[in-house]
Each structure stands twice: as C-alpha cells, then as structure tokens.
C-alpha positions as CSV (number, residue, x, y, z in Angstrom):
1,M,12.8,65.7,168.7
2,A,11.6,67.8,171.7
3,L,10.7,70.7,169.4
4,R,8.9,68.4,167.0
5,R,6.9,66.9,169.8
6,A,6.0,70.3,171.2
7,A,4.9,71.5,167.8
8,A,2.7,68.4,167.4
9,V,1.1,68.9,170.8
10,L,0.3,72.5,169.8
11,A,-1.2,71.3,166.5
12,A,-3.3,68.7,168.4
13,A,-4.5,71.4,170.7
14,A,-5.5,73.7,167.8
15,F,-7.3,70.8,166.1
16,L,-9.2,69.7,169.2
17,A,-10.2,73.2,170.0
18,A,-11.8,73.4,166.6
19,C,-13.7,70.1,166.9
20,S,-14.4,70.3,170.4
21,G,-3.6,65.5,176.3
22,G,0.7,61.5,177.6
23,G,3.0,59.1,179.5
24,G,4.4,57.2,182.4
25,A,4.6,53.6,183.2
26,A,5.1,51.1,186.1
27,T,3.9,47.6,187.1
28,S,1.7,46.4,190.0
29,E,-1.9,45.4,190.7
30,R,-5.3,46.6,189.7
31,T,-7.5,48.5,192.2
32,G,-9.6,47.0,194.9
33,T,-12.9,48.3,196.4
34,P,-12.9,52.1,196.7
35,S,-13.5,54.0,199.9
36,P,-16.1,56.8,199.9
37,A,-15.1,60.3,198.9
38,P,-14.8,62.5,202.0
39,T,-17.3,65.4,202.0
40,S,-18.0,68.2,204.5
41,D,-21.3,69.1,206.0
42,A,-21.3,72.1,203.7
43,A,-20.9,69.9,200.7
44,T,-24.1,68.0,201.4
45,T,-26.3,70.5,203.3
46,G,-25.3,73.9,201.9
47,P,-27.5,76.1,199.7
48,T,-29.3,74.5,196.8
49,V,-27.5,74.0,193.5
50,P,-27.7,76.8,190.9
51,G,-30.7,77.0,188.6
52,A,-30.3,78.8,185.2
53,D,-28.0,81.3,187.0
54,W,-25.8,81.0,190.1
55,E,-26.5,82.6,193.4
56,R,-23.7,85.0,194.2
57,T,-22.5,86.0,197.7
58,D,-19.9,88.4,199.0
59,A,-16.4,86.9,199.1
60,G,-15.8,88.3,202.6
61,A,-19.1,86.8,203.9
62,A,-18.0,83.5,202.4
63,G,-14.7,83.5,204.4
64,F,-12.4,84.9,201.7
65,D,-10.0,87.8,201.6
66,A,-11.3,89.9,198.7
67,A,-8.0,91.7,198.3
68,A,-6.1,88.4,198.1
69,L,-8.5,87.2,195.4
70,R,-7.9,90.4,193.4
71,A,-4.2,89.9,193.7
72,L,-4.6,86.3,192.4
73,D,-6.7,87.7,189.5
74,R,-3.7,89.9,188.4
75,R,-1.4,86.9,188.5
76,L,-3.8,84.7,186.5
77,D,-4.3,87.5,184.0
78,R,-0.5,87.6,183.4
79,Q,-0.5,83.8,182.9
80,G,-2.9,83.9,180.0
81,S,-6.2,83.1,181.8
82,S,-9.5,83.9,180.2
83,C,-11.6,83.3,183.3
84,F,-11.4,82.4,186.9
85,V,-14.3,81.4,189.1
86,V,-14.5,80.4,192.8
87,T,-17.6,78.9,194.3
88,R,-18.2,77.9,197.9
89,D,-21.2,75.9,199.2
90,G,-22.9,76.1,195.8
91,E,-22.6,79.9,195.4
92,V,-20.3,82.1,193.3
93,V,-18.0,84.1,195.6
94,H,-15.6,85.4,193.0
95,E,-15.3,85.6,189.2
96,A,-12.9,87.4,187.0
97,Y,-12.7,87.5,183.2
98,F,-9.7,88.6,181.1
99,G,-8.8,89.7,177.6
100,G,-12.3,90.5,176.6
101,S,-13.8,87.3,177.9
102,D,-17.1,87.2,179.9
103,E,-19.3,84.7,181.8
104,E,-20.9,83.6,178.5
105,A,-17.6,82.8,176.7
106,M,-16.8,79.2,175.9
107,G,-13.3,77.8,175.6
108,A,-11.8,74.4,174.8
109,A,-11.7,72.3,177.9
110,F,-9.4,69.7,176.3
111,S,-8.9,66.7,178.6
112,V,-11.4,68.0,181.2
113,T,-13.6,66.1,178.7
114,K,-12.3,62.9,180.1
115,S,-14.0,63.7,183.4
116,F,-17.3,64.3,181.6
117,T,-16.9,60.9,180.0
118,S,-16.3,59.4,183.4
119,V,-19.6,60.8,184.7
120,L,-21.4,59.4,181.7
121,V,-20.0,55.9,182.3
122,G,-21.2,56.2,185.9
123,I,-24.7,57.2,184.9
124,A,-24.8,54.3,182.4
125,A,-23.7,52.0,185.2
126,D,-26.3,53.3,187.5
127,E,-29.0,52.7,184.9
128,G,-27.8,49.1,184.6
129,L,-26.6,49.6,181.0
130,L,-23.1,48.4,181.8
131,D,-20.9,47.4,184.7
132,L,-17.5,48.8,185.4
133,D,-16.1,45.3,185.6
134,D,-17.6,44.2,182.3
135,R,-15.2,43.3,179.6
136,A,-14.9,46.2,177.1
137,S,-15.0,43.5,174.4
138,D,-18.7,43.0,175.2
139,Y,-19.2,46.4,173.6
140,I,-16.3,46.3,171.2
141,P,-16.6,43.1,169.2
142,A,-13.4,43.7,167.3
143,W,-11.5,42.9,170.6
144,K,-13.1,39.5,171.1
145,G,-10.5,36.7,170.8
146,T,-7.6,39.2,170.8
147,A,-5.1,40.3,173.5
148,A,-7.5,43.1,174.3
149,A,-10.3,40.7,175.2
150,T,-9.9,40.9,179.0
151,I,-9.7,44.7,179.3
152,T,-12.5,46.0,181.5
153,V,-14.4,49.2,181.4
154,R,-12.8,50.0,184.7
155,D,-9.3,49.5,183.1
156,L,-10.1,52.1,180.5
157,L,-11.3,54.6,183.1
158,A,-8.2,54.0,185.2
159,N,-5.8,54.3,182.3
160,V,-4.4,50.8,183.0
161,S,-5.8,49.1,179.8
162,G,-2.4,48.3,178.4
163,R,-3.4,49.6,175.0
164,H,-0.8,50.7,172.6
165,W,0.7,54.2,173.2
166,D,3.5,56.2,171.5
167,F,3.6,59.9,171.0
168,S,3.1,59.9,167.2
169,T,0.1,57.5,167.4
170,D,-1.6,59.3,170.2
171,Y,-1.1,63.0,169.5
172,Q,-0.6,63.0,165.7
173,Q,-2.3,60.0,164.1
174,M,-5.3,59.6,166.4
175,A,-5.8,63.1,167.8
176,I,-5.2,65.0,164.5
177,A,-5.1,62.8,161.4
178,A,-7.7,60.1,162.0
179,R,-11.1,61.0,160.6
180,D,-12.7,58.1,162.5
181,K,-10.9,58.3,165.8
182,T,-12.9,55.6,167.4
183,A,-12.2,53.0,164.7
184,Y,-8.5,54.0,164.7
185,A,-8.3,53.7,168.5
186,I,-10.0,50.3,168.5
187,G,-7.7,49.0,165.8
188,L,-4.4,49.7,167.7
189,P,-2.5,46.8,169.1
190,Q,-2.3,45.7,172.7
191,D,1.1,46.6,174.4
192,A,0.7,45.1,177.8
193,R,-1.5,42.9,180.0
194,P,-4.3,45.0,181.5
195,G,-3.6,46.3,185.0
196,T,0.2,46.2,184.6
197,V,1.0,49.6,183.1
198,W,-0.4,53.1,183.8
199,R,-0.4,55.3,180.7
200,Y,-2.1,58.6,179.9
201,N,-3.6,57.2,176.8
202,N,-6.0,59.4,174.7
203,A,-6.7,56.6,172.2
204,A,-7.6,54.1,174.8
205,I,-10.1,56.6,176.3
206,Q,-11.5,57.3,172.9
207,T,-12.7,53.6,172.7
208,L,-15.2,54.5,175.5
209,D,-17.1,56.2,172.7
210,E,-17.9,52.7,171.3
211,V,-18.6,51.3,174.8
212,L,-21.1,54.0,175.6
213,T,-22.7,54.0,172.2
214,K,-23.3,50.2,172.4
215,A,-24.4,50.3,176.0
216,T,-26.8,53.2,175.8
217,G,-28.0,52.9,172.2
218,T,-27.2,56.6,171.5
219,T,-24.1,58.7,171.1
220,P,-22.2,59.9,174.2
221,R,-22.9,63.4,173.0
222,E,-26.6,62.9,173.0
223,Y,-26.6,60.8,176.2
224,A,-24.7,63.7,177.9
225,R,-27.3,66.2,176.7
226,T,-30.2,64.4,178.3
227,R,-28.5,62.9,181.4
228,L,-26.0,65.5,182.4
229,L,-26.0,68.9,180.5
230,E,-29.7,69.5,180.7
231,P,-30.2,68.4,184.3
232,L,-27.3,70.6,185.4
233,Q,-28.5,73.5,183.1
234,M,-25.1,73.6,181.4
235,S,-26.3,75.9,178.7
236,R,-22.8,77.1,177.8
237,T,-21.3,73.6,177.1
238,Y,-20.8,72.0,173.6
239,W,-19.4,68.5,173.1
240,G,-17.7,68.0,169.7
241,E,-17.5,65.2,167.3
242,D,-14.8,63.9,164.9
243,P,-15.3,64.1,161.1
244,S,-17.0,60.7,161.1
245,G,-19.6,61.8,163.7
246,N,-18.1,60.0,166.7
247,T,-18.2,61.8,170.1
248,T,-14.6,62.6,171.1
249,T,-14.5,61.2,174.6
250,F,-10.9,62.1,175.3
251,S,-11.1,65.8,174.4
252,G,-13.8,67.8,172.7
253,V,-15.9,69.7,175.3
254,N,-16.1,73.5,175.0
255,A,-17.6,75.2,178.0
256,S,-17.7,78.4,180.1
257,C,-15.9,78.6,183.4
258,L,-19.3,78.7,185.2
259,D,-20.5,75.5,183.5
260,L,-17.3,73.7,184.4
261,A,-17.9,74.8,188.0
262,R,-21.3,73.0,187.8
263,L,-19.5,69.7,186.9
264,G,-17.2,70.2,189.9
265,L,-20.1,71.0,192.2
266,L,-22.0,67.8,191.1
267,M,-19.0,65.7,192.1
268,L,-18.5,67.7,195.4
269,R,-22.2,67.0,196.2
270,G,-21.7,63.2,195.7
271,G,-23.6,63.2,192.4
272,S,-26.7,65.0,193.8
273,W,-28.2,68.0,192.1
274,G,-31.2,69.8,193.5
275,G,-32.8,66.7,195.0
276,D,-32.0,64.5,192.0
277,Q,-29.2,61.9,192.0
278,V,-27.7,62.5,188.6
279,V,-24.9,60.0,189.2
280,S,-24.7,57.7,192.2
281,A,-22.7,58.6,195.3
282,D,-21.1,55.1,195.0
283,Y,-19.8,56.0,191.5
284,V,-18.5,59.4,192.7
285,A,-16.6,57.7,195.5
286,Q,-15.0,55.3,193.0
287,A,-14.1,58.1,190.6
288,V,-12.7,60.7,193.0
289,G,-12.6,59.1,196.5
290,R,-9.4,57.2,196.1
291,S,-6.8,56.0,193.6
292,S,-8.0,53.6,191.0
293,S,-4.8,51.6,190.9
294,R,-1.6,51.2,192.8
295,L,0.3,52.3,189.7
296,N,-0.7,55.9,190.1
297,A,-1.9,57.3,193.4
298,A,-3.0,60.6,191.6
299,Y,-5.6,59.0,189.3
300,G,-9.2,58.0,190.0
301,L,-11.5,57.2,187.2
302,L,-10.7,59.8,184.6
303,W,-10.4,62.3,187.5
304,W,-7.2,63.3,189.3
305,V,-7.0,62.7,193.0
306,N,-4.7,63.7,195.9
307,R,-3.8,60.3,197.4
308,K,-0.4,59.3,198.6
309,G,1.9,57.1,196.4
310,P,3.5,57.2,193.0
311,V,2.4,60.2,191.0
312,L,2.4,60.0,187.2
313,G,1.1,61.9,184.2
314,A,-0.3,65.2,185.5
315,L,2.0,67.3,183.4
316,A,0.9,65.3,180.3
317,A,-2.7,66.2,181.1
318,T,-2.1,70.0,181.4
319,G,1.1,70.8,179.5
320,G,1.7,68.2,176.8
321,N,4.8,66.9,178.5
322,T,4.6,63.3,177.2
323,A,7.8,62.3,179.1
324,D,6.2,63.0,182.5
325,T,6.7,59.9,184.6
326,G,6.6,61.6,188.0
327,T,9.4,61.8,190.5
328,G,8.9,58.4,192.1
329,G,8.7,57.7,195.8
330,V,5.6,58.3,198.0
331,R,4.0,61.7,197.7
332,R,0.8,63.4,196.7
333,L,0.0,65.4,193.6
334,A,-0.6,68.5,195.7
335,P,1.2,68.0,199.1
336,G,-0.1,71.3,200.5
337,V,-3.7,70.7,199.7
338,P,-6.3,68.6,201.6
339,A,-6.2,64.9,200.8
340,D,-9.8,64.9,199.7
341,A,-9.1,67.4,196.8
342,F,-9.6,66.2,193.2
343,W,-9.3,67.8,189.8
344,A,-10.4,67.6,186.1
345,L,-7.4,68.8,184.1
346,G,-6.9,69.8,180.5
347,L,-4.2,70.8,178.1
348,G,-3.1,74.4,178.4
349,K,-3.8,74.4,182.2
350,Q,-7.5,74.1,182.1
351,I,-8.3,73.3,185.8
352,V,-11.4,72.3,187.7
353,A,-10.3,72.1,191.3
354,V,-12.6,70.6,194.0
355,V,-11.9,70.6,197.7
356,P,-14.9,69.0,199.5
357,S,-13.7,69.7,203.0
358,E,-13.9,73.4,202.2
359,G,-17.1,73.2,200.0
360,L,-14.9,74.7,197.3
361,V,-14.9,74.6,193.5
362,A,-12.4,76.7,191.5
363,V,-12.0,76.9,187.8
364,R,-9.3,78.4,185.6
365,M,-9.5,78.4,181.8
366,G,-7.3,80.1,179.1
367,S,-4.1,79.7,177.2
368,A,-1.1,78.0,178.6
369,P,1.2,80.3,180.6
370,Q,4.7,81.0,179.2
371,D,6.2,79.3,182.2
372,P,5.5,75.6,181.7
373,D,5.8,75.0,185.4
374,A,3.2,77.6,186.3
375,L,-0.3,76.7,187.3
376,S,0.2,73.2,188.3
377,P,-3.0,71.8,189.9
378,G,-1.4,71.9,193.3
379,D,-0.1,75.5,193.0
380,F,-3.4,76.7,191.6
381,T,-5.4,75.1,194.4
382,T,-3.0,76.2,197.0
383,D,-3.2,79.8,195.8
384,V,-7.0,79.7,196.0
385,L,-7.0,78.2,199.5
386,A,-4.6,80.9,200.6
387,T,-7.2,83.5,199.9
388,L,-9.4,82.0,202.7
389,R,-9.2,83.9,205.9
C-alpha cells in the first residue's frame, strides 16, 4: 500500500508539473479574529521593491557570512536543488543555481500555488467582490441545499471545510484523472461539519476556482495576471489549467526562484508593493499573522505559519506523506525559527520562507532530496538564518 501511494504521488507530481500535495484530522472550533502579522522596520521602510530586475547587494554588507552561504549551496546542490535565493530588505544578497539551471529557469511550484490562490482571494475581498465569511454556496450553486451549504470561503482557505478526502480521490482521481477538476471537486460529498476537521485537501481548494471565477467574472489565471503577476513584474511565472480550461488553484504555478521571492516579499511588506497596496495589510495579517483555526496551529489561510499548538500536514505539503498527522502536543512547525516566520510550501520541497523580523525571504526549488526528512521548512529556514553573522 505504501509503495502504491508513493507511486501515485509521484505520478501526480509529474502530471501537475506538465499542466502547471494530504492528511491529518482533529476536532475543535473555527478561528476568531486574527492578530496583525508582525513586521520589522526593515520590512516596511527598507529599499523599494524590485522593478523588472532585483537590486543586488553584497552578502557581507547585508549581514551574512558569505562562506556559510556557499557551504549551504553545496548541501542544497547535493539535495537536488535547482535554485536557491536569499533576499533581505528587498535586495538579493545571495543566489545559486545548480544542474544547468539559471535565474530565468522556471520550475513547478506545486502547492506553493495555494498561497498564490490565497492572495487572489484577498484581492477579491479587498475589491468587495466577495467576503471571507460568505457561504461558498453563494458562488457554487450546486452546494445550495446540501450538507456543503454552510461552508464559508474562509473554511476553504483554512482547510477546515469538511469536504470529502481520501488518498485515491485526492491524488489520483482529482489531481491526475479528472479532466474537469473543478466539477469533480465540487461534486464530492461532505464528510464532516465545517470547522470540525482539518485536512490538507487539494480537491476542496480546487473549488476556489469556481468561487473566484463567479466572484470576479474572469478566470483566476487571468485575474492573477492583471492583479498580481503584472503589478509584481513576475515575468517568469506561468499558471496552468486543467484540460477543461479551469485554473488549477491547488497546484499549477510554474515560476523562477526570483519570482517566488517576489511573492514572499509582497507578504513580508504587508501587501504593499512600490507604493501600491496590491492586497490589504488586513488580509495579509489574516493569512500569515496567526493560525486560522485551533485545529492546526501551523496553518494560516493557504500559508503555513509558526504559531504554537497542534501541528498537522506539513509533510503532506512538501513530501507527499499523506499519513502526516503531526506529533500532537503543543509545539511550533519550526521551533528554532522566529514565531513571525511563514512559508509557502510545495511537493518536492519547494519552499518560500519569510521571516519578517529579519527582513528575509529565502526560496528553494528543485527535485525532492533522497532523504525524505531533509529540507523541512524549519530546517531550511534555520540553515539560512544560521548564515547571518
């Protein structure tokens, strides 16, 4: 069974890379009002955000040990990385490319896509096109009058929707086989009352394609182009579709390391970009400033956070371990990392790490390392922080 599941996850990864990952459960309450995301002075008053190209500064001048960064390069190279980028206060302080890759190369970001989707929902909310506490059935008529009728947009973002999940459905039938992934995801049954189960559920997140399409009047892919990719000058980012033309909101973005760093910097800066507020600071605080439910302290709104409590599902996001239910007890996703850190994570150890108190964004892309325990979000972020002098 384990081998079949591993093979299916790899097949899903190959499929999603071409067109461009879950579990854990518990019971408790939905989230309350979020607190603001902590930011440093450097995060809000540092150099301007990048234009078409990034400003680059010497690693030593930015407070890093250049030799330690080069040693980290060698380790990341051995772990199958294609690129590694570190920015501080909006400037590139270190970048390395492996295996023939370069700064223009684009790779599959897999579930980092979920964090892009989160930002799009925030922008739509800012524009008054939806409210996070709207019932999703306002945008998905097929759910009206069913057990899914009371799911909110926020429930989908927090992964507490209670929608059906099993391995075959999520990774095989929806992610690989379904030509119309949105219709398939919408048609699944309801397993639990919203707000009572946390589940890393790709199909549930795919239903946000329908929510965003109905709310904005265009596809999420097109909405992202005009509201996010072009404002941030993300010229090396492509968002894929399924065979029916639906935007794949759970996994489908291909991007360069430097473009993913732009997404991290946007969130580090509280949604501000060169004097424009691309997404509101209020939404950023809700997405990355705290846990979105008491069920999983490590999850914001389609972003991973570093708050204390039960931690579920991070291995599912990066390594395809669908049995990941955490270790229980009270802990943080990355105990040795500042509490204000947050991440966008994707299958194969795609990592966008953001530490606002250090003005830091670090990105790793590539293939999965042979050691499945290597390159956890906490270890990667700890290793980058260790290069600071």
